C-alpha positions as CSV (number, residue, x, y, z in Angstrom):
1,M,-102.7,-64.0,-38.5
2,Y,-104.5,-61.9,-41.1
3,K,-107.3,-63.6,-43.0
4,P,-109.3,-61.8,-45.6
5,K,-113.0,-62.5,-45.4
6,A,-114.5,-62.1,-48.9
7,N,-113.5,-62.9,-52.5
8,M,-111.6,-60.1,-54.2
9,N,-111.5,-61.0,-57.9
10,A,-110.3,-58.6,-60.6
11,T,-112.8,-57.5,-63.2
12,K,-112.1,-56.3,-66.7
13,D,-112.1,-52.5,-67.5
14,K,-113.7,-52.1,-70.9
15,R,-112.2,-48.6,-71.4
16,K,-109.3,-48.3,-73.9
17,P,-107.0,-45.4,-74.4
18,K,-106.9,-43.5,-77.6
19,A,-103.8,-44.6,-79.6
20,Q,-101.5,-41.9,-80.9
21,N,-98.6,-44.1,-82.3
22,T,-97.9,-47.6,-83.3
23,K,-96.1,-48.4,-80.1
24,Q,-99.2,-48.1,-78.0
25,K,-101.3,-51.3,-78.1
26,Q,-105.1,-51.7,-78.3
27,Q,-104.9,-55.1,-76.6
28,I,-106.1,-55.1,-72.9
29,K,-105.0,-57.7,-70.4
30,Q,-106.7,-58.9,-67.2
31,I,-104.3,-58.7,-64.3
32,G,-104.1,-59.2,-60.5
33,K,-106.7,-62.0,-60.2
34,K,-106.9,-63.4,-56.6
35,P,-107.4,-67.1,-56.2
36,D,-111.0,-68.1,-55.6
37,S,-110.1,-69.9,-52.4
38,A,-109.1,-66.6,-50.7
39,Q,-111.5,-65.3,-48.0
40,H,-112.2,-61.7,-47.3
41,T,-114.4,-59.5,-45.2
42,N,-117.9,-58.8,-46.4
43,R,-116.9,-55.3,-47.4
44,M,-116.2,-55.0,-51.1
45,P,-112.4,-55.1,-51.3
46,P,-110.1,-53.2,-53.7
47,Q,-109.8,-54.8,-57.1
48,I,-107.4,-53.9,-59.8
49,S,-109.1,-54.5,-63.1
50,R,-106.7,-53.3,-65.8
51,R,-103.4,-51.6,-66.7
52,I,-103.7,-49.1,-69.6
53,P,-100.7,-47.3,-71.3
54,V,-101.2,-43.5,-71.1
55,S,-101.3,-41.7,-74.4
56,Q,-99.9,-38.3,-75.1
57,D,-103.4,-36.8,-75.2
58,Y,-104.3,-38.3,-71.7
59,E,-105.8,-35.5,-69.6
60,Q,-103.1,-35.8,-67.0
61,K,-100.2,-36.0,-69.5
62,D,-98.3,-33.0,-68.1
63,K,-98.2,-34.6,-64.7
64,Y,-97.4,-38.2,-65.6
65,R,-95.4,-38.1,-68.9
66,R,-91.6,-38.6,-68.9
67,P,-89.8,-35.4,-69.8
68,A,-88.7,-35.4,-73.5
69,T,-85.0,-34.8,-74.0
70,T,-82.6,-34.6,-76.9
71,G,-78.9,-35.3,-76.7
72,I,-76.9,-36.7,-73.8
73,L,-75.9,-33.5,-72.0
74,P,-79.3,-31.9,-71.7
75,S,-80.7,-35.2,-70.5
76,K,-78.1,-35.4,-67.7
77,I,-78.6,-31.8,-66.7
78,S,-82.4,-32.2,-66.6
79,R,-82.1,-35.3,-64.4
80,L,-79.6,-33.9,-62.1
81,S,-81.4,-30.7,-61.6
82,T,-84.6,-32.6,-60.9
83,V,-83.0,-34.8,-58.3
84,A,-81.2,-31.9,-56.7
85,E,-84.4,-29.9,-56.4
86,A,-86.2,-32.9,-54.8
87,S,-83.3,-33.7,-52.5
88,N,-83.3,-30.3,-51.0
89,L,-86.8,-30.6,-49.9
90,N,-87.5,-31.6,-46.3
91,V,-84.1,-33.4,-46.0
92,Q,-82.0,-32.4,-43.0
93,A,-78.2,-33.0,-42.8
94,G,-77.3,-35.9,-40.6
95,A,-80.3,-38.0,-41.5
96,D,-79.3,-41.5,-42.5
97,H,-79.2,-42.6,-46.1
98,A,-82.5,-44.4,-46.2
99,T,-84.3,-41.4,-44.7
100,K,-82.8,-39.0,-47.2
101,I,-83.9,-41.2,-50.1
102,L,-87.5,-41.6,-48.7
103,D,-87.8,-37.9,-48.0
104,A,-86.6,-37.2,-51.6
105,V,-89.1,-39.6,-53.1
106,T,-91.8,-38.2,-50.9
107,A,-91.0,-34.7,-52.2
108,L,-91.2,-35.9,-55.8
109,W,-94.5,-37.6,-55.1
110,R,-96.0,-34.4,-53.5
111,K,-94.8,-32.4,-56.6
112,K,-96.2,-35.1,-58.9
113,R,-92.8,-35.6,-60.4
114,M,-91.5,-38.8,-62.1
115,Q,-94.7,-40.7,-61.3
116,D,-95.1,-43.7,-63.5
117,V,-98.4,-45.3,-62.4
118,V,-101.9,-44.0,-61.9
119,L,-104.4,-45.5,-59.5
120,V,-108.0,-44.8,-60.5
121,V,-110.6,-44.9,-57.7
122,G,-114.0,-44.0,-59.0
123,H,-113.7,-40.6,-60.6
124,H,-110.4,-39.9,-58.8
125,R,-106.9,-40.5,-60.1
126,V,-103.8,-40.6,-57.9
127,G,-100.3,-40.8,-59.2
128,A,-97.5,-42.9,-57.6
129,H,-94.2,-44.6,-58.2
130,R,-94.1,-48.2,-59.1
131,L,-91.0,-48.8,-57.1
132,I,-92.6,-47.5,-53.9
133,L,-95.7,-49.6,-54.5
134,A,-93.7,-52.7,-55.2
135,A,-91.4,-52.2,-52.2
136,C,-94.3,-51.7,-49.7
137,S,-97.1,-53.8,-51.2
138,G,-96.8,-57.5,-51.8
139,Y,-99.7,-57.4,-54.2
140,F,-98.2,-54.7,-56.4
141,C,-94.7,-56.3,-56.2
142,D,-96.1,-59.5,-57.7
143,L,-98.1,-57.5,-60.2
144,F,-95.2,-55.4,-61.4
145,T,-92.6,-58.0,-61.5
146,S,-94.8,-60.3,-63.6
147,E,-94.8,-57.5,-66.2
148,E,-91.1,-57.1,-66.6
149,D,-91.0,-59.3,-69.7
150,D,-94.2,-57.8,-71.1
151,P,-93.5,-56.1,-74.5
152,D,-96.1,-53.5,-73.7
153,S,-94.1,-52.4,-70.6
154,D,-91.8,-50.0,-72.4
155,G,-91.5,-47.3,-69.8
156,E,-94.9,-45.7,-70.5
157,Q,-97.1,-44.7,-67.6
158,F,-99.9,-47.2,-66.7
159,V,-103.3,-46.8,-65.1
160,Y,-104.7,-49.3,-62.6
161,T,-108.3,-49.2,-61.6
162,L,-109.2,-50.1,-58.0
163,H,-112.7,-51.3,-57.1
164,G,-114.3,-51.7,-53.7
165,V,-112.2,-49.2,-51.9
166,S,-112.8,-45.5,-51.3
167,H,-110.6,-42.7,-52.6
168,E,-109.9,-41.5,-49.0
169,I,-108.6,-44.9,-47.9
170,I,-106.2,-45.1,-50.9
171,K,-105.0,-41.6,-50.2
172,I,-104.3,-42.6,-46.5
173,L,-102.5,-45.8,-47.6
174,L,-100.4,-44.0,-50.2
175,E,-99.5,-41.3,-47.6
176,S,-98.3,-44.0,-45.2
177,L,-96.2,-45.6,-47.9
178,Y,-94.2,-42.4,-48.5
179,T,-94.2,-41.0,-44.9
180,S,-94.5,-44.2,-42.7
181,G,-97.4,-42.5,-40.8
182,L,-100.9,-44.0,-41.0
183,D,-103.9,-41.9,-40.1
184,V,-106.0,-44.6,-38.3
185,T,-109.3,-44.0,-36.5
186,Y,-112.0,-46.3,-35.2
187,E,-114.2,-45.0,-38.1
188,N,-111.8,-46.1,-40.9
189,I,-109.9,-49.0,-39.4
190,D,-112.1,-51.7,-40.9
191,E,-111.6,-50.3,-44.4
192,L,-107.9,-49.8,-43.9
193,L,-107.4,-53.3,-42.7
194,N,-109.5,-54.7,-45.5
195,A,-107.5,-52.9,-48.1
196,A,-104.1,-53.5,-46.4
197,L,-104.8,-57.2,-46.2
198,Y,-105.6,-57.5,-49.9
199,L,-102.8,-55.3,-51.0
200,R,-100.5,-57.0,-48.5
201,I,-99.1,-53.8,-47.0
202,Q,-97.5,-55.1,-43.8
203,T,-96.6,-51.6,-42.4
204,A,-100.3,-50.6,-42.6
205,L,-101.3,-53.8,-40.8
206,D,-98.8,-53.2,-38.1
207,A,-99.9,-49.6,-37.7
208,C,-103.5,-50.7,-37.3
209,M,-102.6,-53.3,-34.7
210,S,-100.5,-50.8,-32.8
211,F,-103.4,-48.3,-32.9
212,L,-105.8,-50.9,-31.4
213,L,-103.4,-51.8,-28.6
214,E,-102.4,-48.3,-27.7
215,N,-106.0,-47.2,-27.5
216,L,-107.4,-50.2,-25.7
217,T,-109.4,-49.1,-22.7
218,S,-112.7,-50.0,-21.0
219,K,-114.5,-47.6,-23.4
220,T,-113.0,-49.0,-26.6
221,C,-112.6,-52.7,-25.7
222,L,-115.9,-53.9,-27.3
223,R,-115.1,-52.0,-30.6
224,T,-111.6,-53.5,-30.5
225,L,-113.0,-56.9,-29.9
226,S,-115.2,-56.6,-32.9
227,V,-112.3,-55.6,-35.1
228,A,-110.1,-58.4,-33.7
229,I,-112.8,-61.0,-34.5
230,S,-113.3,-59.7,-38.0
231,F,-109.7,-59.9,-38.9
232,D,-108.5,-62.9,-36.8
233,M,-106.1,-60.9,-34.6
234,E,-105.5,-63.4,-31.9
235,D,-103.3,-61.4,-29.5
236,I,-105.5,-58.3,-29.7
237,F,-108.6,-60.5,-29.2
238,K,-107.1,-61.9,-26.0
239,R,-106.3,-58.5,-24.7
240,A,-109.6,-57.0,-25.6
241,C,-111.3,-59.9,-23.8
242,Q,-109.3,-59.2,-20.7
243,Q,-110.5,-55.6,-20.7
244,V,-114.1,-56.7,-21.3
245,A,-113.8,-59.2,-18.5
246,S,-112.4,-56.6,-16.1
247,H,-115.3,-54.2,-16.8
248,F,-118.1,-56.7,-17.6
249,V,-120.8,-55.2,-15.4
250,E,-120.6,-51.7,-16.7
251,L,-120.2,-52.8,-20.3
252,S,-123.2,-55.1,-20.2
253,T,-125.5,-52.1,-20.1
254,T,-124.1,-50.5,-23.3
255,Q,-125.5,-50.7,-26.8
256,E,-122.3,-52.3,-28.1
257,F,-122.8,-55.2,-25.7
258,L,-126.3,-55.7,-26.9
259,D,-125.0,-55.7,-30.5
260,L,-122.5,-58.5,-29.8
261,S,-122.8,-61.6,-31.9
262,E,-123.9,-64.8,-30.2
263,E,-120.5,-66.5,-30.6
264,T,-118.8,-63.6,-28.9
265,L,-121.2,-63.4,-26.0
266,L,-121.0,-67.2,-25.5
267,F,-117.2,-67.0,-25.4
268,L,-117.2,-64.1,-22.9
269,V,-119.7,-65.8,-20.5
270,T,-117.5,-68.9,-20.5
271,R,-114.6,-67.0,-19.1
272,D,-113.6,-67.6,-15.4
273,D,-112.1,-64.1,-15.0
274,L,-115.3,-62.0,-15.4
275,H,-115.1,-59.3,-12.8
276,V,-118.5,-59.6,-11.0
277,D,-119.5,-59.4,-7.4
278,D,-122.3,-62.0,-8.0
279,E,-123.1,-64.5,-10.7
280,L,-126.5,-62.9,-10.8
281,E,-124.9,-60.0,-12.7
282,V,-123.9,-62.4,-15.4
283,F,-127.4,-63.8,-15.6
284,H,-128.9,-60.3,-15.9
285,A,-126.5,-59.4,-18.7
286,C,-127.5,-62.5,-20.7
287,T,-131.2,-61.9,-20.3
288,R,-130.8,-58.2,-21.4
289,W,-129.0,-59.5,-24.5
290,L,-131.7,-62.1,-25.2
291,E,-134.6,-59.7,-24.7
292,Y,-133.0,-57.1,-27.0
293,D,-134.2,-59.4,-29.9
294,I,-136.1,-62.2,-28.1
295,G,-137.5,-63.6,-31.3
296,G,-134.2,-63.9,-33.1
297,R,-132.0,-64.8,-30.1
298,L,-134.2,-67.3,-28.2
299,P,-132.4,-70.2,-29.9
300,Y,-129.3,-69.2,-27.9
301,L,-131.1,-69.4,-24.5
302,V,-129.9,-72.9,-23.6
303,P,-126.3,-72.4,-24.6
304,L,-126.2,-69.2,-22.6
305,M,-127.8,-70.7,-19.5
306,R,-125.4,-73.6,-19.6
307,R,-122.6,-71.1,-19.3
308,V,-124.2,-69.1,-16.5
309,R,-123.0,-70.5,-13.2
310,L,-126.4,-70.9,-11.6
311,P,-125.2,-72.9,-8.6
312,M,-123.1,-69.9,-7.6
313,I,-126.3,-67.8,-7.3
314,T,-127.9,-67.8,-3.8
315,P,-131.1,-69.9,-3.4
316,T,-133.1,-66.7,-2.7
317,A,-131.9,-65.0,-5.9
318,L,-132.6,-68.2,-7.9
319,V,-136.2,-68.2,-6.8
320,D,-136.7,-64.4,-7.1
321,F,-134.9,-63.6,-10.3
322,V,-134.3,-66.8,-12.3
323,E,-137.4,-68.9,-11.7
324,S,-139.5,-65.8,-12.2
325,V,-138.5,-65.5,-15.9
326,P,-141.2,-67.3,-17.9
327,Y,-139.3,-68.0,-21.1
328,I,-136.5,-69.7,-19.0
329,M,-138.8,-71.9,-17.0
330,R,-140.8,-72.9,-20.0
331,H,-137.7,-74.6,-21.6
332,P,-137.1,-78.1,-20.2
333,H,-133.3,-77.9,-20.4
334,C,-133.3,-74.5,-18.5
335,E,-135.7,-75.9,-15.9
336,L,-133.2,-78.8,-15.3
337,L,-130.3,-76.3,-14.9
338,V,-132.3,-74.3,-12.3
339,K,-133.2,-77.5,-10.4
340,E,-129.5,-78.5,-10.5
341,A,-128.6,-75.2,-8.9
342,L,-131.2,-75.5,-6.2
343,H,-130.1,-79.1,-5.4
344,Y,-126.5,-77.8,-5.0
345,H,-127.6,-75.6,-2.2
346,C,-130.1,-78.0,-0.6
347,L,-127.6,-80.8,-0.3
348,P,-124.4,-79.1,0.9
349,H,-122.7,-82.4,1.9
350,R,-122.8,-83.5,-1.7
351,Q,-121.2,-80.4,-3.1
352,S,-117.7,-82.0,-3.4
353,V,-119.1,-84.6,-5.8
354,L,-121.4,-82.2,-7.6
355,Q,-118.6,-80.1,-9.1
356,S,-118.8,-79.0,-12.8
357,S,-117.8,-76.0,-14.9
358,R,-120.9,-74.2,-13.4
359,T,-119.6,-74.5,-9.8
360,V,-116.3,-72.8,-10.5
361,P,-116.3,-69.2,-9.1
362,R,-115.6,-66.2,-11.4
363,S,-112.1,-65.0,-10.5
364,S,-109.0,-63.8,-12.2
365,V,-107.0,-65.7,-9.4
366,R,-106.5,-69.4,-9.5
367,I,-103.5,-70.8,-7.7
368,S,-102.7,-74.2,-6.5
369,T,-100.6,-73.9,-3.4
370,P,-99.3,-76.0,-0.5
371,I,-101.5,-75.9,2.6
372,A,-100.4,-76.6,6.1
373,L,-102.7,-76.7,9.2
374,G,-102.5,-77.2,12.9
375,G,-99.5,-78.9,14.5
376,Q,-97.8,-79.7,17.9
377,P,-95.4,-77.1,19.3
378,R,-92.1,-78.1,21.1
379,R,-93.3,-76.9,24.6
380,S,-96.4,-78.4,26.1
381,K,-97.4,-75.0,27.4
382,D,-97.5,-73.5,24.0
383,P,-100.8,-73.6,22.1
384,V,-101.6,-76.2,19.5
385,G,-101.8,-74.9,16.0
386,C,-105.2,-73.7,14.8
387,D,-104.4,-71.8,11.6
388,V,-104.7,-73.0,8.1
389,M,-101.7,-71.5,6.3
390,F,-101.0,-71.2,2.6
391,Y,-98.0,-70.1,0.6
392,N,-98.7,-66.8,-1.3
393,P,-96.6,-66.9,-4.5
394,T,-97.1,-63.1,-4.9
395,S,-95.7,-62.0,-1.6
396,K,-93.5,-65.2,-1.3
397,E,-94.7,-65.6,2.3
398,W,-96.7,-68.0,4.3
399,A,-100.1,-66.4,5.2
400,P,-103.2,-67.4,7.1
401,L,-106.1,-68.7,5.0
402,T,-108.6,-69.5,7.7
403,T,-108.8,-70.9,11.2
404,M,-110.0,-74.3,12.2
405,E,-112.9,-74.7,14.6
406,H,-110.7,-76.5,17.0
407,P,-106.9,-76.6,17.2
408,R,-105.4,-80.0,16.5
409,H,-102.2,-81.9,15.8
410,H,-101.4,-85.3,14.3
411,H,-104.6,-85.0,12.4
412,A,-105.2,-85.7,8.7
413,A,-106.1,-83.6,5.7
414,A,-107.2,-84.2,2.1
415,T,-109.0,-82.4,-0.7
416,L,-112.0,-83.6,-2.7
417,G,-113.8,-81.6,-5.3
418,G,-111.9,-78.5,-4.4
419,F,-112.9,-78.7,-0.7
420,L,-110.5,-79.2,2.2
421,Y,-111.4,-82.0,4.6
422,I,-109.7,-82.4,8.1
423,A,-110.4,-85.3,10.5
424,G,-109.2,-86.7,13.8
425,G,-106.0,-85.7,15.6
426,R,-105.7,-84.4,19.1
427,E,-106.7,-81.0,20.4
428,T,-104.4,-80.8,23.4
429,T,-100.9,-81.7,24.4
430,P,-99.6,-83.9,25.9
431,A,-102.7,-85.4,27.5
432,G,-106.1,-85.9,25.9
433,K,-107.9,-88.3,23.6
434,P,-108.0,-88.2,19.8
435,L,-110.9,-86.7,18.0
436,R,-113.6,-88.2,15.8
437,S,-114.8,-84.9,14.3
438,T,-114.5,-84.1,10.6
439,H,-114.9,-80.7,9.0
440,R,-115.0,-79.4,5.4
441,Y,-113.8,-76.0,4.3
442,D,-114.9,-74.3,1.1
443,P,-112.1,-71.9,-0.2
444,R,-114.6,-70.3,-2.6
445,T,-116.9,-69.1,0.1
446,N,-114.6,-69.3,3.2
447,V,-117.2,-71.4,5.0
448,W,-116.7,-74.4,7.3
449,L,-119.1,-77.3,7.4
450,H,-119.2,-79.9,10.2
451,V,-119.8,-83.2,8.4
452,A,-120.3,-86.7,9.9
453,D,-117.9,-87.8,12.6
454,M,-115.6,-90.8,12.0
455,I,-116.6,-94.2,13.5
456,D,-113.2,-94.4,15.4
457,A,-111.4,-91.6,17.1
458,R,-107.9,-91.6,15.8
459,E,-104.6,-89.7,15.5
460,S,-101.3,-90.1,13.7
461,F,-103.0,-91.3,10.5
462,Q,-103.6,-90.0,7.0
463,L,-106.6,-89.5,4.7
464,G,-106.7,-90.7,1.1
465,V,-109.2,-90.0,-1.7
466,L,-110.3,-92.8,-4.0
467,N,-113.3,-92.7,-6.4
468,G,-115.0,-89.7,-4.8
469,K,-114.7,-91.1,-1.2
470,I,-112.3,-90.3,1.6
471,Y,-110.5,-93.1,3.5
472,A,-109.1,-92.9,7.0
473,V,-106.4,-95.6,7.4
474,G,-104.9,-96.9,10.6
475,G,-103.7,-94.5,13.3
476,R,-103.7,-94.8,17.1
477,V,-106.1,-94.4,20.0
478,D,-103.4,-93.9,22.6
479,D,-99.7,-94.4,23.0
480,K,-100.1,-98.2,23.2
481,T,-103.0,-99.0,20.9
482,S,-102.7,-98.8,17.2
483,L,-105.6,-99.4,14.7
484,S,-105.9,-101.6,11.7
485,A,-109.4,-100.3,11.1
486,V,-110.1,-98.5,7.9
487,E,-113.3,-96.4,7.2
488,R,-114.4,-94.2,4.4
489,Y,-116.5,-91.2,4.1
490,D,-119.3,-91.0,1.4
491,P,-120.2,-87.3,0.8
492,C,-123.4,-88.3,-1.1
493,R,-124.8,-89.8,2.1
494,D,-122.7,-87.9,4.7
495,V,-121.7,-91.1,6.5
496,W,-118.5,-93.0,7.4
497,E,-118.6,-96.8,6.8
498,A,-116.1,-99.5,7.7
499,V,-114.2,-101.3,5.0
500,D,-111.6,-104.0,4.9
501,S,-108.9,-103.5,7.5
502,L,-105.1,-103.4,7.1
503,S,-103.2,-106.6,7.5
504,D,-102.1,-105.5,11.0
505,P,-102.6,-102.5,13.3
506,R,-100.4,-99.6,12.3
507,R,-100.1,-95.9,13.0
508,C,-98.2,-93.2,11.0
509,V,-98.9,-95.0,7.7
510,A,-98.0,-93.1,4.5
511,L,-101.0,-93.0,2.2
512,A,-101.7,-91.9,-1.4
513,P,-104.0,-92.9,-4.3
514,H,-102.7,-94.0,-7.8
515,S,-104.3,-95.7,-10.8
516,N,-107.6,-96.4,-9.0
517,R,-105.8,-97.9,-6.0
518,L,-105.1,-96.6,-2.6
519,Y,-101.5,-97.4,-1.4
520,A,-100.5,-97.7,2.3
521,M,-96.8,-97.9,3.1
522,G,-94.9,-98.5,6.4
523,G,-96.0,-97.3,9.8
524,S,-95.5,-98.7,13.2
525,G,-97.4,-100.9,15.7
526,N,-96.8,-103.4,18.4
527,Q,-93.3,-102.0,19.1
528,K,-92.3,-102.7,15.5
529,I,-91.6,-100.4,12.5
530,S,-93.3,-101.8,9.4
531,S,-92.0,-102.2,5.8
532,K,-95.3,-103.4,4.4
533,V,-96.8,-102.1,1.2
534,E,-100.5,-102.7,0.6
535,Y,-103.1,-101.3,-1.8
536,F,-106.8,-101.2,-1.5
537,D,-108.7,-102.5,-4.5
538,D,-112.1,-100.7,-4.5
539,D,-113.6,-103.2,-6.9
540,K,-112.7,-106.2,-4.7
541,G,-113.1,-104.3,-1.5
542,E,-109.9,-105.7,0.0
543,W,-106.2,-104.9,0.7
544,L,-103.6,-106.7,-1.4
545,P,-99.8,-106.9,-0.7
546,R,-97.0,-105.5,-2.8
547,K,-93.2,-105.7,-2.4
548,N,-92.0,-104.5,1.0
549,L,-90.0,-101.3,1.5
550,R,-86.3,-101.5,1.4
551,I,-86.1,-99.6,4.7
552,P,-89.0,-99.8,7.3
553,R,-90.3,-96.4,8.3
554,F,-93.0,-94.5,10.0
555,F,-94.3,-90.9,9.8
556,A,-93.3,-90.6,6.1
557,I,-95.1,-88.8,3.3
558,L,-96.4,-90.5,0.2
559,L,-97.3,-88.3,-2.8
560,A,-98.5,-89.2,-6.3
561,H,-97.3,-87.4,-9.5
562,G,-97.5,-88.7,-13.0
563,D,-96.8,-92.4,-13.3
564,Y,-95.1,-92.7,-9.9
565,L,-95.5,-92.5,-6.2
566,Y,-92.8,-90.6,-4.1
567,L,-92.1,-91.7,-0.6
568,A,-90.3,-88.9,1.4
569,G,-88.7,-88.7,4.8
570,G,-89.9,-90.6,7.8
571,A,-88.0,-92.3,10.6
572,T,-86.6,-95.8,11.2
573,A,-84.6,-97.6,14.0
574,D,-81.5,-99.7,13.9
575,I,-80.9,-102.9,15.8
576,T,-80.0,-101.0,18.9
577,G,-83.3,-99.1,18.9
578,T,-81.8,-95.8,17.9
579,V,-84.2,-93.8,15.8
580,S,-83.0,-91.7,12.9
581,C,-84.6,-90.0,9.9
582,I,-84.4,-91.3,6.4
583,P,-82.8,-88.6,4.2
584,H,-83.6,-90.0,0.7
585,I,-86.8,-89.7,-1.3
586,E,-87.7,-92.9,-3.2
587,Q,-89.7,-93.4,-6.4
588,Y,-92.2,-96.2,-6.7
589,N,-93.4,-97.6,-10.0
590,P,-96.9,-99.1,-9.3
591,R,-97.1,-100.9,-12.6
592,R,-93.7,-102.8,-12.1
593,D,-93.7,-102.8,-8.3
594,T,-90.2,-101.4,-8.2
595,W,-88.3,-98.8,-6.3
596,I,-85.6,-96.2,-7.2
597,Q,-83.7,-94.2,-4.6
598,L,-83.4,-90.5,-5.4
599,S,-81.6,-87.5,-4.0
600,P,-81.3,-86.8,-0.2
601,M,-82.9,-83.8,1.4
602,A,-80.9,-81.2,3.3
603,T,-82.5,-81.8,6.6
604,P,-84.0,-85.3,7.1
605,R,-87.4,-85.2,8.9
606,A,-90.5,-87.0,10.0
607,E,-94.0,-86.0,11.2
608,M,-94.1,-83.2,8.6
609,A,-96.7,-81.9,6.2
610,G,-96.4,-82.7,2.5
611,S,-97.9,-81.7,-0.8
612,V,-97.1,-81.7,-4.5
613,V,-97.7,-78.7,-6.8
614,D,-96.8,-78.6,-10.5
615,G,-94.1,-81.2,-10.3
616,T,-92.6,-79.9,-7.0
617,I,-92.8,-81.7,-3.7
618,Y,-92.9,-79.5,-0.5
619,L,-92.1,-80.9,2.9
620,I,-93.1,-78.5,5.7
621,G,-91.8,-78.6,9.3
622,G,-91.6,-81.8,11.2
623,Y,-89.1,-83.4,13.6
624,N,-85.5,-84.4,13.2
625,W,-84.6,-87.4,15.4
626,E,-80.8,-86.8,15.2
627,S,-80.9,-83.3,16.5
628,K,-84.1,-83.7,18.5
629,Q,-85.4,-80.5,17.0
630,W,-88.8,-79.3,15.9
631,L,-88.4,-77.8,12.4
632,H,-89.8,-74.7,10.8
633,S,-87.7,-75.2,7.7
634,V,-89.4,-76.1,4.3
635,E,-87.7,-78.0,1.5
636,K,-88.9,-78.4,-2.0
637,Y,-88.0,-81.2,-4.4
638,D,-88.0,-80.8,-8.2
639,I,-89.2,-84.1,-9.5
640,D,-88.0,-83.7,-13.1
641,E,-84.5,-82.5,-12.1
642,D,-84.1,-84.7,-9.0
643,V,-82.9,-81.7,-7.1
644,W,-83.7,-80.4,-3.6
645,G,-83.9,-76.7,-2.8
646,S,-84.7,-74.4,0.1
647,F,-88.0,-72.6,0.5
648,K,-89.5,-70.0,2.7
649,D,-89.5,-71.1,6.4
650,Y,-92.8,-72.0,8.0
651,P,-93.8,-69.4,10.6
652,R,-93.7,-71.9,13.5
653,A,-91.8,-75.1,14.4
654,F,-94.4,-77.8,14.5
655,T,-94.7,-81.6,14.3
656,G,-97.8,-83.5,13.4
657,I,-98.9,-80.9,10.8
658,G,-101.6,-81.7,8.3
659,G,-100.9,-80.8,4.7
660,C,-102.2,-81.0,1.2
661,T,-102.6,-79.0,-2.0
662,L,-105.5,-76.6,-2.4
663,T,-106.7,-74.4,-5.3
664,L,-107.6,-70.8,-4.2
665,Y,-109.8,-68.3,-6.1
666,N,-108.9,-65.3,-4.1
667,I,-106.1,-64.2,-1.9
668,P,-107.1,-63.2,1.7
669,P,-106.1,-59.7,2.6
């Protein structure tokens, strides 16, 4: 946690005390040498150069000499009276034993009684007690205990010279050792931490950290960030960065911001949670920092521009404020970054495959959540669903995200590059024809885009994403006609193109990608319920068979998670033609082509929406064939625990709901 930054090696003190008797030695020993591998700050740290026995003629002898006594009784009386006098100072009845002792020792220290060590800082000398220093400082503890067997350590007072630390800092640290209170300010905290790190005074380190946290505000966060970086305080660094991110715009105009190191600024500009209204504000902050010392900081131009999210700046602002900066456009790498941003806006259909770290919006919110959209109501006179709903984990409620251009049910939905795509379905109920239209929704900008229409109008189908393209598989044209046709959407060209068809016409097929394959399972067609399992091989451009389902089914949901595919719900029919829902969820191993039956859900269902978020499967709404009910209940399945649980009900009872998982960067009001 605490890492000193510069070497703190002891140096010899050439001064020797004047000997007064044969017990005092003239030999001088070097002590307290720190290993050369230690790293410290660039400030000169405290160094202890030498211990020196104090002679009787030492100028502070009346303050630091042991009291001379003769005989046993006078010695006892002297000691008892001294302790009693000290114990009566600033000690209140009822205080615990440790407090009484500390208060007594503090009183002795203030009166300069019984001090057995002198710390010399420049021309200043400060007395202290070896026991207190050893108890509070790991450095002094090691130093003093190593001298226990030293023949020179015969109870005399010793002098230790400290280098690289001011007298004021030592006074503050000593005061904290005796009183447990440390006088920390932003002016002295670097010196305090430097000294406390070397002397290994944990209480002082803790006090400095508490000071930084307790005083962390928008006005102090840059100073705190500087201290945290200097002394490797990870937790404080994270909290200070959060404050800087929350007040980035106002801080970017301060002198402290202009004084930031290049490493710190690069780290800050990389953060997703910078609180800015427009990415242009981040760009302006970076150019101000560069132009403060353009000669010395120009080498950091490219790393900074790579972290500025230029595609998130409007085309007009890119032309007016970015292309107009000469030193940016003169650099080939920066010119390419500007061109990339302009292409992102000029080719909106390609945006789903042009995603990078520079196209992620700045936001402190990033939640992946189940999405449900559209749906068919129970009564034909009720309106078809038009809302796109999301689950808000903060309010624990389903809430509207946006509204589709047209209401629809038995349509399909998928996500690609963070965008929501919807296609097909039927706009009215019960009559009407299925749709060919396809729309794309950008949750970052809350904007819909009408992309190319499908080749075939279809409903009761699903979309699957494979290698950057969207596949529409099977479906139906009307109650009697099912489709085997498969087509895929290429966002780079904004076109749908036909690919290899299914082995037979099927509607209500469960679809999901896994391991560079697109799996299609079950469905119904030609008055039969299918148990077929096929996968589309993109390299070969064809569908290949796998082992059939144990139970034929239609209107099921297929979801990928980890190494497996999970087939949930759906309906089947017995030999009498009675339709019923399948209660169990089943796990498919694509590598081994094997199935495992897992736990049953509380309410079996078909025609529902489904999504998987962080290892939890959500099934939303749908239809129960046994009870003949439209459902608004939602169930969740914990994949790791194989346990079903209840969830917040969906606002309306719908069948034919589209569903997927979408990442949101802001919560609609």
